[in-house]
N, C-alpha and C positions, 0 to 999 in steps of 0.2 A: 520609706513600702517597697515591696519585694510584689511579683507578678509570677502566676501561674497560666502552662498553658493544656490545655487536655483536648480529646475530642469525644462529644457525646453525641450521638446518633448522626455519625459524621459532619460534625460542623466545628469547628476549632473555635477553643473556645481560651481566650486572651484576658486575665482581668488583675488589675492593680488589688495589693491586699493590705493592710496594717502591719509591720512587724509586731512579733511576737511579746514586744517591748513596752506597747502601745497599752497592755493589761495585764495589771500582776498577775503571774502564770498561779495560783493561789493552790490548784490542783499538785503543783509538787510540793512531795514530802518530805526527801530526804534522796541523796545520791551521792555517792562513794565510790571513786576509781581504786582504790588500793591502788596506786600505780607507784605513788611516791613514798618518800622517805619516812611520812609516819602518816598520823588520822588526827582529826581533830580528838580533842583532850575528852573523855570517857564517854564515848557516844557505843562503843561496840567493846564487850565483853568476851573474851577469850579461854577456853579452857581445854584441858587435854584430859580428858577420861580414862583415858589407856594411852600405854607406849610413852615414851621420853621424847616426843619431841611437839613441843606445844606447837599452834596457829602462828605464824610467821608475816610478814611483808618481805619479800622476796628483794625488796630493793634497797631496806633499811639496814644503816649501820648501827650497832648497838653502840651508846644504848639512846631508847629512842624519847622525846619528851615527854614531859611525869604524864599519865593521862593514854597515851598512845600504845597502840599494838604494836608488839616487839619485832625486832627483827631476829630474822632466820640467827640458829646459833651458829652455823657453817657459812651464811651469809656475809653479804649479799651477791647474791645469782644475777643479780641483773640490774641495769644501771637505773640512775634515777628517772623518773618517769615512765617507766619499762617495764615495771612490778606488777604482782598480784598478793591476792592474799592466799597462801600456801595451807590448806587444811591440815592433811597429811604430808608426810612424806614416804618414800615406796618401801617401809622397812614393812615388816610384819606383826600383825596385833597392835595397831595404831588407831587411835581415835580425836579427833577435834574436832573443835564446833567454837561457831562464832552468832552473838545476839547482842542486836541491837538496842542498844538500852534508852532509847527515848521511843514514848508509846505514841502508837499510829489511831488516829483515828478510822469508826469502820462504817461511820451514819452515809460514806455514800459509796464502799466497799472500795477493795486496792485492787492496783495492778503494780506487777512488783516486772522485772527486767531485769536478768543480770547475765556475765559469762562464764563460760563452765569450761576444766581445762579436767581431765583422767586422761594421763596419757604414762608410758613405761610400764615400769615393776617387773613382777614374777606372776607366769599365769598357773595355775591350777587346774588338773584336767581330774574330773570323775564320770559320772555317767551322763553329764550334761554337756557333755564337752570340754576344751582347754580353753579358759575366761580366764581375765586380768579381775579385780576386787578391791573393795566390794563396790562402792559408789559413790553419790553425793546426797542428802537429801535437805531439800527447802521446808519449813515449818511454819508455822503462824500458832503463835503462844498467846495465852489472855496476859494482860500487861499488867493486872493484878496478882500476878504469882511473882515471886523472888528469883527460883530458880534460873541459874544462869547456862548451867553445864548441859551437855548432852543428856540423851538418854540412853540406852543398850549401847554396845559395838557390834561389832560385825556383819551379818546379817542386817539388824536393825536399822543399821546407817546413824545409829545416835536416836533417832525417832522413839521407840518403844520404850518407855519409862522417863518421857519428857512429861514431868509436871504443866500442869494447866494447859495442856498441848489440845489446841482447837483441828487441823488439818497437818498432815505432812504429803511430799512429796518426793520419793523415793528414783534419782535415776540412778538407774541399779545395773551393773556392769556382769555380776557374777548370778545372781538372780533370786536370792533369796531374802528380799522384800516384801516377796508375794508368797513367805513362805510362812505359814503361823508359828511352826516350833522355834521362830526367832522375832518376829513382827511384829503377832499382834492378831486379833479375835481373824480368821477367817482367812480366804485365800479363792483363784482361782477357778474356774468351773473344773468339777475332776479331781480338785486338789482334798486331800483328806483331812479331818476335822485335826488330826493331830499333826499334821505337815509330813515332809523328807523330800529327798528328792525328786518325788514326780509335783512337785510344785513348784520348784523352781521354773524364775521366766528370766532368763539372762536377755541383757539390750533392752531393758522394758525400763517405761514409766510408769509407779504402779501410785495411787491416792491411798490414803488411811486416813482413818477418822482421827477426833475426840481421843484425849485422856479418859471420859466418860463411855463413852463407844468399845471400849477396851483397843483403841490404835486398831479399828475394823477396817479389813480391806474393802474399797469401794470404789476400786477402777483399775484397772491395767490393760497394757498395751505394747509390745514386742515392737519395734521400731524397725521403720524397712533403710535406715543409714545405723554405723554401729555409733555406740554413746563418746568411746575412746580408742585411743592411739595408741596400743600396746607397746609398738614397737620403737616408737617415737623416744628421742631423750630430749625432746624440748617442745612447748607448750606450742610452737607456733603454729603444725596442724592438729592443733587438741583442740580449738574454739568450736564450742557451742554456744549457739544463744539463745535463753529462756525468756518466753514471757506468759507469768501467772497471772489469773484477773480472778479475783474472788468478789461476789454483788454483794452486797448488804441484805441479800434474801439466801447465802450462804451457795449459792452455786457459782460452780467452779471452772475453769479452761484451762486448759495448758499446751502450750505450743513451742517446738524447736527446731528452732532454724538449722542446720547442717554445714551451713557454707554460707561466708560474707557473702552478705545481698542474694544470696538465695531463697527461695523459697520456705513459708512455714511447711514443716510436717504439725497439723494436728492431732493431738493425742489424747485430750481431755474437752468434751463440749457439752456445757450445759450442765455439769455433774451435781445434782443436787444433793448436797450432801445431808440436809438436813433427813433423808429419808432413810440413815444408817438408824437403826436402834442404839438407843444412848446418846445421841450427836449429843452434843452441846450446843446453842444458842452462837453465832458468832459476838463475842464480850465487841462491847462498846471501843475499847482501846484494844491493841495488839501489840505484842512485838515480833519481828520478824526474825530466823537467824537460820542458822546453813551446818552443817556436820558433814561428816565425811567419816570412813572408818575402812582397816586391812586387815587381814587376816593369813590364811597363807598364800591366797592370794592379795596382790599388792597393785598400788598405782599411786603416783603424784597425784592430787587433788586439789585443785585450785578453783577460785573465782575470781570477777571482778568485774564493772562497770556496773554497780546495784542503783538500780534506781526505782523510789516506790514513789507514787501518787492515786490520786483517786483513779477508782476503777472507769478506763475507755469508753467511751460513748460507741455506739453505734448510729451514726448521724443518718439521717434518712431525709428525701425530699419527695413532695410529690407535688400534682399541679391539677387545675380544674379552668375552665373558663365560663362566659358568659355571656352569650352572644343575642342578636344572630348575627354571623358572619357574612356580612352582605358589603357588597364592592361598593366604597365613599362612601359607608356606615363607621360607625365604632365599635369596642369591646372591652371587655375586660380578661384577664388572668388572673389566677391565682393562685400561690407560691407558699409552700406550707414547710419549713424545716424545722424535725423534729429530734428527736433521742427515741430508738427503738426499745422498746422495753426487755428486759432481761440482763442490762446493759448496766452504763452506770450515766451518771449524768453531763450535759452540755455543761460547760463550763471555763470552754475559752472563748474568745470571741471567735463567730461563723461570718461568713461572706458568700453570700449566693449572688449569683453571675447567670445572666439570664439571656441571651440570645433569639430573636426573631427575626425571622426567615423577611427576603424581600416580598413587600406587600402589606406587610406589617410594620408600624412605626409606632414606637412608646414614644407616649406625653405624656406620661407621667407614672411614679412610685412611689410607694408609703406603706409605712407599717408601726405599730408603735413599737417602739423603743431602735428602730432600723434606721439607720442614713444610707440613702439611697439616690444613685445617678444615673440617669440615665446621657446616652451619648451614639448617634445612628439609630443600628440595631439591636444595640446595647442596654440592658438594666444589671446596674450594679449594688446590692445593697450589703450591707453589715450590722452585727449587732455584738455588744457585749453582754446580751441576756442569758440567761441559764432556763432549764429546761429538766425535768426529772423523765428517768427511761419512761415511756411510753405515756407521754407528753408532748405536745409543739411549743415551738417561740410562737411569738404572734404573728399573725399575717401577714403576708406583703401582697397587697394589689397593683396588681401592671395593669393603667388603662392606655389604652392602644389606637390606633385609627387602620382604618382597612382604605387600601389603595382604590382610587378610581378604576382602576385598571386588572386588581386582584382577582384572579379565580383559580381554579383546581385546589389540587392538595396543597397547604404549607405547614411544616414543621416547625416548633420553634423548640431549643433543647436550652438544659438549666445544668447548674451542676452546683451543690454545697461545698462547703471545708470547713473545719478548724482549723484555725491560726494559731499552730502547737507548735514546739519543739520535737516534738518525738514523733520520729515517721513512721513509727508501727502504731500509733493511738486508735488510728479508724478502724474500728470491727470489721467492717464491708464496704468496702469503696462502690462497691457496683449499685450501692442503693442511694447512694448519695447525687443520682441523675435522676433527669426525665426529661421525655420527650414528648410533646405534644400535639399531636394531628388533626386541622380543621378544614371545612374544607367551604369555599368561599364559593359566594352563589350573587349570581346579576341583584343590584336591588331587586325587592319586592320580597316572594316569599320567605321565609326564616328558612335557613340551609342545617344542613344535618352535620353533623361531629362526631370524631372518636377523637379519645387520651389515651396515652399507655404513660401511667406514674410506676414509680417506685413504692413499696408498701410501706405505710405508716403504725398500722392499725388500730386506727381511727375509724366511728362510726360512721363520718361523716353528718354526723346531727350538724356543725356550727355550719355546714355552708349556708352561703344565703338563700332565699326564695327565687325560682327560677334558674338555679346555678343546674347545669346536665354534667352526669361524670361516667364514665364508660363502663 
């Protein structure tokens, strides 16, 4: 068992929750740190379409075990347990790529997290300023396509020309992943059709579409913080943490954290790739890959801590009441936890903790598939049930007594959490909480009341007859 503590509407919530091991975490599909001296056999395919330095493990010593990614030719650069996967070194005209051999199902979408590092190298100066290059791309390809090598080098970041490509995200130091001369059809507003220096967008995150769409420009944003640390001679200060979400409906989100434990910068939000002309549908199974390139501008490009799981859910909670709330009487509260639309399934254990104020005492709590306990003013319920995006888990019904001396305005507070090992798995923690306010009247005429809830996107037609909502 574990505990969580949170403050909801001024009330401290403390509840016991089962450990993550209590249920199979079937949402995790794959994880690889690249810190050690080898990788699992035949899970990653590496190639070097350009230059003489193939992707390599910085902590490995040659030869690595059969099927593992190789050691760096001039390494090791790190001690075991402290390494990364180096896509390119800081020499010019290099390209490196990495593709997961394992097919990944997409029926529940994907969330991919990873650390990336762009450091050192040589800057190049033109009309867009002095900067290192070129950048790192993350991409998703149709698992049925056999090609494992990256696409074109330079500003294309190994994405344009990739067979079976569905979508690519460029973390673009130099800026040419926005440039149609290098990276695919289209570019940002004001960019000529033929491309050119006016199209470059240094220090940007850019999304491009599928092979069938001509690797078309879909979205781009310049960042508030630098992607790289060209002045550094180590990855120590170059870590950027990335979270990419792709829904089964082809909507995409990209977030980047520039400092350890700092806030995320949301750079792409609910981007509907399906609206791109010629864009292919999300394949039933995909493989994920990475690539990077250098040109006249260079950097060391590395990744680590790759995690692949089904699309994260937006867990939301709402509440309603059935009165009247009269001193000395009884009343009922309803709690609905569900998955917000547009994101992933609830597929981890879920816990709801609900605290009633003095004057209201829970006597029983239940719901289909829920295990509920009451203690003092607390109700704690947990379930291993699942819910698809836009739907709810079964309703929790809480029966309560109203104290004979209760009066005035009373506020109950609740919070829902998913029990998951991923600290960033919750899309929007703010709508996991509810605060419901009731007005207790002396025994006699029914009381009036109001409630404030977080939205779930439901039409309320399943509320019992007589239920009152704000």
